[in-house]
Z-matrix of the N, CA and C atoms (Angstrom, degrees):
N
C 1 1.432
C 2 1.521 1 108.56
N 3 1.327 2 116.87 1 127.03
C 4 1.459 3 121.29 2 -176.83
C 5 1.515 4 109.41 3 -80.87
N 6 1.300 5 114.57 4 137.66
C 7 1.458 6 119.89 5 177.87
C 8 1.520 7 109.07 6 -105.93
N 9 1.320 8 117.11 7 160.92
C 10 1.457 9 122.66 8 177.18
C 11 1.516 10 110.04 9 -71.70
N 12 1.329 11 117.53 10 -174.02
C 13 1.463 12 121.53 11 179.47
C 14 1.526 13 110.48 12 -57.90
N 15 1.297 14 114.46 13 147.58
C 16 1.449 15 121.04 14 179.90
C 17 1.525 16 109.40 15 -64.28
N 18 1.330 17 118.26 16 116.55
C 19 1.465 18 120.80 17 -177.73
C 20 1.522 19 113.26 18 -59.63
N 21 1.318 20 117.25 19 -26.00
C 22 1.464 21 118.60 20 -178.95
C 23 1.528 22 111.37 21 -70.99
N 24 1.340 23 118.64 22 -22.90
C 25 1.468 24 122.07 23 178.53
C 26 1.531 25 112.50 24 -88.52
N 27 1.313 26 116.77 25 -13.91
C 28 1.464 27 120.92 26 -175.08
C 29 1.527 28 113.30 27 -58.58
N 30 1.335 29 121.35 28 -47.75
C 31 1.475 30 119.73 29 179.61
C 32 1.520 31 112.61 30 -59.80
N 33 1.326 32 117.50 31 -38.68
C 34 1.465 33 119.53 32 179.15
C 35 1.528 34 110.41 33 -66.63
N 36 1.319 35 117.19 34 -41.20
C 37 1.467 36 121.05 35 179.49
C 38 1.521 37 110.61 36 -65.81
N 39 1.320 38 116.45 37 -42.51
C 40 1.465 39 120.08 38 179.25
C 41 1.526 40 110.86 39 -64.00
N 42 1.321 41 116.36 40 -38.65
C 43 1.459 42 120.35 41 178.03
C 44 1.528 43 110.34 42 -63.90
N 45 1.325 44 116.82 43 -41.23
C 46 1.465 45 121.10 44 178.41
C 47 1.533 46 110.83 45 -64.46
N 48 1.326 47 116.20 46 -44.01
C 49 1.476 48 120.52 47 178.35
C 50 1.522 49 109.43 48 -61.03
N 51 1.327 50 117.19 49 -42.53
C 52 1.461 51 121.25 50 179.54
C 53 1.527 52 110.83 51 -61.22
N 54 1.338 53 117.71 52 -41.07
C 55 1.459 54 121.94 53 178.34
C 56 1.528 55 111.18 54 -63.85
N 57 1.327 56 115.75 55 -42.30
C 58 1.464 57 120.25 56 178.79
C 59 1.526 58 109.98 57 -63.13
N 60 1.328 59 116.75 58 -44.39
C 61 1.469 60 120.79 59 179.21
C 62 1.524 61 111.48 60 -62.20
N 63 1.327 62 117.19 61 -43.73
C 64 1.465 63 120.48 62 179.07
C 65 1.519 64 111.29 63 -63.66
N 66 1.316 65 116.47 64 -40.56
C 67 1.465 66 120.84 65 178.59
C 68 1.531 67 110.86 66 -64.46
N 69 1.323 68 116.05 67 -44.78
C 70 1.470 69 120.21 68 179.58
C 71 1.526 70 110.67 69 -64.20
N 72 1.330 71 116.61 70 -40.20
C 73 1.465 72 120.17 71 179.16
C 74 1.521 73 110.76 72 -63.55
N 75 1.329 74 117.31 73 -42.07
C 76 1.465 75 120.83 74 178.43
C 77 1.524 76 110.68 75 -64.39
N 78 1.335 77 116.67 76 -43.36
C 79 1.465 78 120.34 77 178.08
C 80 1.523 79 110.80 78 -59.92
N 81 1.334 80 116.29 79 -44.50
C 82 1.464 81 120.44 80 -179.97
C 83 1.521 82 110.67 81 -62.42
N 84 1.326 83 116.55 82 -44.01
C 85 1.467 84 120.49 83 177.85
C 86 1.530 85 110.94 84 -59.98
N 87 1.341 86 116.21 85 -46.37
C 88 1.471 87 120.45 86 -179.81
C 89 1.525 88 111.38 87 -62.34
N 90 1.325 89 116.96 88 -40.95
C 91 1.471 90 120.51 89 179.77
C 92 1.526 91 111.45 90 -66.22
N 93 1.329 92 117.34 91 -40.34
C 94 1.472 93 119.95 92 176.22
C 95 1.518 94 110.38 93 -61.85
N 96 1.323 95 116.22 94 -41.74
C 97 1.462 96 120.54 95 179.17
C 98 1.534 97 110.44 96 -62.63
N 99 1.331 98 116.89 97 -44.24
C 100 1.465 99 121.42 98 178.08
C 101 1.527 100 110.66 99 -62.65
N 102 1.349 101 116.53 100 -43.52
C 103 1.463 102 120.22 101 179.80
C 104 1.524 103 110.83 102 -61.28
N 105 1.328 104 117.25 103 -42.34
C 106 1.464 105 120.23 104 179.03
C 107 1.526 106 111.20 105 -63.09
N 108 1.328 107 117.05 106 -40.96
C 109 1.463 108 120.61 107 178.80
C 110 1.528 109 110.69 108 -65.65
N 111 1.325 110 116.82 109 -43.23
C 112 1.468 111 120.34 110 178.56
C 113 1.533 112 109.87 111 -63.18
N 114 1.326 113 117.06 112 -42.07
C 115 1.468 114 120.44 113 178.43
C 116 1.522 115 110.60 114 -60.55
N 117 1.336 116 117.57 115 -43.03
C 118 1.475 117 120.53 116 177.91
C 119 1.525 118 110.78 117 -62.34
N 120 1.316 119 117.09 118 -41.50
C 121 1.466 120 120.29 119 -179.94
C 122 1.526 121 111.06 120 -66.51
N 123 1.320 122 116.56 121 -39.94
C 124 1.468 123 120.43 122 177.75
C 125 1.524 124 109.90 123 -61.74
N 126 1.325 125 116.73 124 -45.66
C 127 1.472 126 120.93 125 179.17
C 128 1.520 127 110.25 126 -59.68
N 129 1.327 128 117.45 127 -42.90
C 130 1.463 129 121.52 128 -179.45
C 131 1.525 130 110.95 129 -61.89
N 132 1.323 131 116.87 130 -46.90
C 133 1.468 132 120.66 131 -179.25
C 134 1.527 133 110.34 132 -67.06
N 135 1.336 134 117.98 133 -41.17
C 136 1.467 135 120.46 134 178.26
C 137 1.524 136 110.74 135 -61.72
N 138 1.336 137 116.37 136 -42.59
C 139 1.469 138 119.37 137 178.74
C 140 1.521 139 111.05 138 -61.09
N 141 1.323 140 116.00 139 -42.26
C 142 1.459 141 119.68 140 179.56
C 143 1.528 142 109.70 141 -61.65
N 144 1.342 143 116.75 142 -44.86
C 145 1.464 144 120.58 143 -179.34
C 146 1.526 145 111.59 144 -66.04
N 147 1.331 146 116.79 145 -39.16
C 148 1.471 147 120.37 146 177.55
C 149 1.525 148 109.66 147 -63.14
N 150 1.330 149 116.99 148 -43.06
C 151 1.472 150 120.60 149 177.88
C 152 1.521 151 111.17 150 -61.49
N 153 1.337 152 116.13 151 -42.70
C 154 1.466 153 119.54 152 178.20
C 155 1.528 154 111.11 153 -63.84
N 156 1.327 155 116.70 154 -39.20
C 157 1.468 156 120.38 155 178.56
C 158 1.525 157 110.29 156 -64.53
N 159 1.335 158 116.81 157 -37.55
C 160 1.461 159 119.94 158 178.54
C 161 1.525 160 111.25 159 -69.57
N 162 1.334 161 116.88 160 -37.05
C 163 1.466 162 120.59 161 -177.90
C 164 1.528 163 111.88 162 -75.11
N 165 1.329 164 116.58 163 -43.77
C 166 1.472 165 120.23 164 -172.22
C 167 1.521 166 113.95 165 -107.47
N 168 1.317 167 117.00 166 -5.01
C 169 1.457 168 120.68 167 179.83
C 170 1.518 169 111.57 168 91.96
N 171 1.319 170 114.17 169 148.06
C 172 1.459 171 120.36 170 -177.60
C 173 1.521 172 112.44 171 -70.53
N 174 1.329 173 117.30 172 -15.61
C 175 1.471 174 120.12 173 -177.84
C 176 1.525 175 111.72 174 -65.34
N 177 1.341 176 116.89 175 -19.83
C 178 1.459 177 120.99 176 179.48
C 179 1.533 178 112.14 177 -77.19
N 180 1.325 179 117.22 178 -11.44
C 181 1.456 180 122.31 179 -173.76
C 182 1.521 181 111.01 180 -109.12
N 183 1.320 182 116.21 181 145.16
C 184 1.468 183 119.69 182 175.58
C 185 1.526 184 108.27 183 -75.67
N 186 1.327 185 116.72 184 159.41
C 187 1.464 186 121.41 185 -177.99
C 188 1.526 187 112.11 186 -59.00
N 189 1.321 188 116.52 187 -38.87
C 190 1.466 189 119.90 188 -178.61
C 191 1.530 190 111.13 189 -61.72
N 192 1.322 191 116.40 190 -42.10
C 193 1.467 192 119.91 191 179.45
C 194 1.528 193 110.75 192 -67.38
N 195 1.325 194 116.95 193 -40.67
C 196 1.469 195 120.27 194 177.37
C 197 1.523 196 110.75 195 -61.93
N 198 1.323 197 116.75 196 -38.14
C 199 1.463 198 120.77 197 177.04
C 200 1.524 199 110.42 198 -66.03
N 201 1.330 200 117.09 199 -42.16
C 202 1.459 201 121.25 200 -177.56
C 203 1.517 202 113.26 201 -64.73
N 204 1.324 203 118.13 202 -29.54
C 205 1.463 204 120.29 203 179.21
C 206 1.523 205 112.06 204 -96.58
N 207 1.338 206 116.47 205 3.14
C 208 1.460 207 120.38 206 175.15
C 209 1.509 208 114.90 207 83.26
N 210 1.333 209 117.95 208 15.92
C 211 1.465 210 120.02 209 178.48
C 212 1.524 211 112.33 210 -92.21
N 213 1.321 212 116.55 211 -10.43
C 214 1.456 213 119.80 212 179.86
C 215 1.519 214 108.66 213 -153.95
N 216 1.315 215 115.90 214 140.98
C 217 1.462 216 120.26 215 175.93
C 218 1.510 217 109.66 216 -95.92
N 219 1.323 218 115.08 217 162.71
C 220 1.462 219 120.40 218 179.60
C 221 1.531 220 109.66 219 -58.92
N 222 1.312 221 116.01 220 -36.64
C 223 1.462 222 120.39 221 176.37
C 224 1.508 223 109.34 222 -91.40
N 225 1.316 224 115.66 223 -151.24
C 226 1.459 225 119.17 224 -178.00
C 227 1.524 226 113.13 225 -90.64
N 228 1.332 227 117.18 226 -12.54
C 229 1.451 228 120.81 227 -170.34
C 230 1.528 229 112.06 228 -106.25
N 231 1.297 230 115.99 229 140.41
C 232 1.465 231 122.80 230 175.83
C 233 1.531 232 107.45 231 -78.81
N 234 1.326 233 118.04 232 146.40
C 235 1.457 234 122.13 233 179.00
C 236 1.513 235 112.14 234 -78.67
N 237 1.319 236 115.42 235 166.79
C 238 1.458 237 120.71 236 -177.41
C 239 1.528 238 111.60 237 -64.70
N 240 1.333 239 117.43 238 -44.48
C 241 1.468 240 119.76 239 -179.76
C 242 1.519 241 111.24 240 -62.43
N 243 1.325 242 117.47 241 -46.02
C 244 1.468 243 119.23 242 -178.63
C 245 1.527 244 111.05 243 -68.22
N 246 1.328 245 117.34 244 -31.55
C 247 1.466 246 119.98 245 176.21
C 248 1.527 247 109.96 246 -67.08
N 249 1.328 248 116.79 247 -41.17
C 250 1.468 249 120.35 248 176.50
C 251 1.526 250 110.42 249 -61.89
N 252 1.333 251 116.27 250 -43.61
C 253 1.472 252 119.88 251 177.99
C 254 1.524 253 110.27 252 -57.87
N 255 1.320 254 116.28 253 -47.39
C 256 1.468 255 121.43 254 -177.44
C 257 1.531 256 110.16 255 -59.83
N 258 1.318 257 117.32 256 -46.64
C 259 1.466 258 121.67 257 -179.09
C 260 1.526 259 110.46 258 -62.18
N 261 1.328 260 115.96 259 -46.00
C 262 1.464 261 120.01 260 -179.29
C 263 1.525 262 111.92 261 -65.77
N 264 1.333 263 116.70 262 -39.58
C 265 1.467 264 120.46 263 179.12
C 266 1.522 265 111.08 264 -62.96
N 267 1.318 266 116.03 265 -39.19
C 268 1.462 267 120.66 266 -174.42
C 269 1.516 268 113.32 267 -84.35
N 270 1.331 269 117.35 268 -11.55
C 271 1.466 270 120.47 269 -178.99
C 272 1.523 271 109.89 270 -82.73
N 273 1.320 272 116.27 271 129.46
C 274 1.464 273 120.43 272 179.79
C 275 1.529 274 111.59 273 -84.13
N 276 1.327 275 116.39 274 -10.25
C 277 1.468 276 121.20 275 179.79
C 278 1.526 277 109.06 276 -127.31
N 279 1.338 278 117.41 277 159.55
C 280 1.465 279 119.34 278 175.10
C 281 1.534 280 110.01 279 -59.34
N 282 1.311 281 116.36 280 150.04
C 283 1.456 282 120.84 281 -173.84
C 284 1.530 283 109.75 282 -127.34
N 285 1.326 284 116.02 283 137.50
C 286 1.459 285 120.76 284 179.40
C 287 1.530 286 109.57 285 -79.38
N 288 1.314 287 115.25 286 163.09
C 289 1.463 288 119.91 287 178.22
C 290 1.529 289 110.05 288 -62.37
N 291 1.314 290 116.74 289 -40.23
C 292 1.465 291 120.86 290 179.78
C 293 1.536 292 110.70 291 -62.76
N 294 1.339 293 116.84 292 -44.58
C 295 1.471 294 121.32 293 178.34
C 296 1.527 295 109.84 294 -64.73
N 297 1.336 296 117.20 295 -39.13
C 298 1.460 297 120.66 296 177.56
C 299 1.525 298 110.15 297 -60.71
N 300 1.316 299 116.13 298 -42.40
C 301 1.469 300 120.09 299 178.35
C 302 1.529 301 110.74 300 -61.63
N 303 1.315 302 117.28 301 -41.63
C 304 1.471 303 120.70 302 177.69
C 305 1.528 304 110.74 303 -62.00
N 306 1.333 305 116.41 304 -44.42
C 307 1.467 306 120.99 305 -178.58
C 308 1.530 307 111.26 306 -65.47
N 309 1.325 308 116.84 307 -40.33
C 310 1.469 309 120.25 308 176.39
C 311 1.525 310 108.94 309 -60.55
N 312 1.327 311 116.50 310 -42.65
C 313 1.470 312 120.97 311 178.74
C 314 1.515 313 112.94 312 -61.42
N 315 1.329 314 117.42 313 -34.40
C 316 1.456 315 120.84 314 177.39
C 317 1.525 316 111.67 315 -69.61
N 318 1.348 317 115.96 316 -39.28
C 319 1.465 318 120.11 317 -178.51
C 320 1.520 319 110.87 318 -73.74
N 321 1.325 320 116.58 319 -48.32
C 322 1.467 321 120.51 320 -178.80
C 323 1.523 322 109.39 321 -154.73
N 324 1.325 323 117.53 322 94.82
C 325 1.464 324 121.12 323 -176.99
C 326 1.534 325 113.34 324 -58.92
N 327 1.318 326 117.44 325 -25.33
C 328 1.463 327 120.51 326 -177.76
C 329 1.529 328 113.19 327 -74.12
N 330 1.318 329 117.66 328 -17.87
C 331 1.464 330 119.69 329 -176.68
C 332 1.521 331 113.28 330 -61.38
N 333 1.304 332 117.72 331 -32.94
C 334 1.460 333 120.53 332 -176.30
C 335 1.530 334 113.78 333 -100.45
N 336 1.314 335 117.09 334 -7.10
C 337 1.471 336 118.71 335 -175.21
C 338 1.529 337 113.13 336 -66.28
N 339 1.315 338 118.29 337 -28.88
C 340 1.461 339 121.29 338 -179.24
C 341 1.527 340 112.36 339 -81.22
N 342 1.330 341 117.25 340 -7.44
C 343 1.458 342 120.99 341 -177.42
C 344 1.524 343 110.60 342 -92.39
N 345 1.324 344 115.61 343 127.04
C 346 1.463 345 120.87 344 -179.93
C 347 1.522 346 111.20 345 -62.97
N 348 1.336 347 115.83 346 -40.42
C 349 1.460 348 121.70 347 178.24
C 350 1.528 349 108.21 348 -131.46
N 351 1.346 350 117.14 349 88.84
C 352 1.466 351 120.47 350 -176.19
C 353 1.533 352 113.77 351 -55.14
N 354 1.336 353 117.20 352 -38.64
C 355 1.468 354 120.19 353 179.48
C 356 1.527 355 110.58 354 -61.27
N 357 1.324 356 116.49 355 -43.69
C 358 1.468 357 120.77 356 179.94
C 359 1.530 358 110.12 357 -64.65
N 360 1.319 359 117.18 358 -40.28
C 361 1.467 360 120.68 359 178.42
C 362 1.520 361 110.63 360 -63.10
N 363 1.318 362 116.38 361 -43.40
C 364 1.463 363 120.36 362 179.38
C 365 1.533 364 111.31 363 -65.00
N 366 1.319 365 116.69 364 -41.33
C 367 1.466 366 120.07 365 179.60
C 368 1.526 367 110.27 366 -64.20
N 369 1.326 368 117.14 367 -38.70
C 370 1.467 369 120.85 368 176.51
C 371 1.526 370 110.15 369 -60.70
N 372 1.313 371 116.67 370 -45.96
C 373 1.471 372 121.38 371 178.97
C 374 1.529 373 110.01 372 -63.56
N 375 1.320 374 117.44 373 -44.99
C 376 1.465 375 121.25 374 -178.87
C 377 1.529 376 111.31 375 -62.45
N 378 1.322 377 116.77 376 -42.99
C 379 1.462 378 119.37 377 178.18
C 380 1.529 379 111.47 378 -64.27
N 381 1.330 380 117.12 379 -35.39
C 382 1.461 381 120.61 380 176.74
C 383 1.529 382 110.08 381 -66.26
N 384 1.327 383 117.41 382 -42.01
C 385 1.463 384 120.93 383 178.82
C 386 1.533 385 111.16 384 -64.63
N 387 1.339 386 117.12 385 -31.67
C 388 1.466 387 120.53 386 174.57
C 389 1.528 388 108.82 387 -65.37
N 390 1.339 389 117.13 388 -46.81
C 391 1.472 390 120.27 389 179.03
C 392 1.515 391 111.58 390 -60.30
N 393 1.337 392 117.44 391 -34.74
C 394 1.461 393 121.48 392 178.87
C 395 1.521 394 112.26 393 -75.19
N 396 1.330 395 117.13 394 -10.87
C 397 1.452 396 120.58 395 179.80
C 398 1.520 397 113.33 396 81.18
N 399 1.338 398 117.16 397 19.75
C 400 1.460 399 120.81 398 -178.60
C 401 1.522 400 112.59 399 -91.15
N 402 1.335 401 116.76 400 -31.90
C 403 1.467 402 121.11 401 179.99
C 404 1.518 403 108.78 402 -132.55
N 405 1.336 404 114.35 403 165.82
C 406 1.462 405 118.95 404 175.14
C 407 1.525 406 108.89 405 -130.38
N 408 1.326 407 115.98 406 142.11
C 409 1.463 408 119.33 407 176.80
C 410 1.527 409 109.35 408 -83.64
N 411 1.312 410 115.81 409 141.19
C 412 1.464 411 121.54 410 178.12
C 413 1.525 412 108.06 411 -130.44
N 414 1.297 413 115.94 412 162.40
C 415 1.455 414 120.77 413 175.56
C 416 1.522 415 108.04 414 -96.60
N 417 1.321 416 116.48 415 118.32
C 418 1.461 417 121.12 416 -178.75
C 419 1.519 418 111.99 417 -75.96
N 420 1.314 419 115.58 418 172.60
C 421 1.463 420 121.42 419 -179.00
C 422 1.528 421 111.80 420 -59.63
N 423 1.333 422 116.57 421 -31.62
C 424 1.464 423 120.60 422 -178.89
C 425 1.526 424 112.20 423 -86.27
N 426 1.341 425 117.04 424 5.73
C 427 1.457 426 121.16 425 178.95
C 428 1.516 427 114.30 426 85.81
N 429 1.324 428 117.01 427 0.60
C 430 1.471 429 120.89 428 178.88
C 431 1.520 430 110.28 429 -97.01
N 432 1.334 431 113.91 430 158.50
C 433 1.466 432 118.73 431 179.52
C 434 1.522 433 110.81 432 -70.27
N 435 1.309 434 113.53 433 141.78
C 436 1.458 435 121.98 434 171.23
C 437 1.512 436 106.60 435 -129.55
N 438 1.313 437 115.82 436 165.09
C 439 1.454 438 121.23 437 -172.41
C 440 1.517 439 109.81 438 -127.78
N 441 1.321 440 116.07 439 137.38
C 442 1.463 441 120.73 440 -178.00
C 443 1.520 442 109.25 441 -131.60
N 444 1.329 443 115.43 442 133.60
C 445 1.458 444 121.52 443 175.39
C 446 1.519 445 108.30 444 -66.77
N 447 1.313 446 117.11 445 135.14
C 448 1.462 447 121.31 446 177.01
C 449 1.524 448 107.17 447 -86.59
N 450 1.337 449 115.52 448 111.36
C 451 1.463 450 121.40 449 -174.30
C 452 1.516 451 112.85 450 -65.67
N 453 1.302 452 116.31 451 -47.42
C 454 1.456 453 120.85 452 -176.32
C 455 1.506 454 109.93 453 -105.05
N 456 1.321 455 115.68 454 139.01
C 457 1.457 456 120.07 455 174.98
C 458 1.521 457 106.75 456 -76.55
N 459 1.313 458 115.63 457 121.99
C 460 1.462 459 120.11 458 -179.27
C 461 1.522 460 108.14 459 -78.91
N 462 1.315 461 116.47 460 137.45
C 463 1.461 462 119.24 461 178.52
C 464 1.517 463 107.73 462 -73.32
N 465 1.319 464 114.88 463 136.49
C 466 1.464 465 120.25 464 -175.11
C 467 1.487 466 110.43 465 -103.91
């Protein structure tokens, strides 16, 4: 007759499993921390390159570099995220999601046509840009969220 696992070994096995879980949790935490730092560094370098492109013109940059900083797509069309970045960078005042949608429509009406819920897509992009440290959410006069490009990279 087969018996289950030896109960006398169970505490040792549970202790080992607990150690493995703690180690994995620490590794995951460390990797998230590294990813956040790398993302901040990427944003900083992209901002510097975008500023240089604005000061000296995009003609000084190769197409690959312009694509990497979101100023040019591989094809002829700019992507939705880079279009949002451009609008936010160029706006001197905070901008609502609705106004952002209007501005995207003026630049390229086709960018939002493939989206089932354009507002939801824009909010997803805006929240990602907040996580990247590129924009900040503000409370507008009407009590709704507005978004503002962060001009200076804050030292972390």
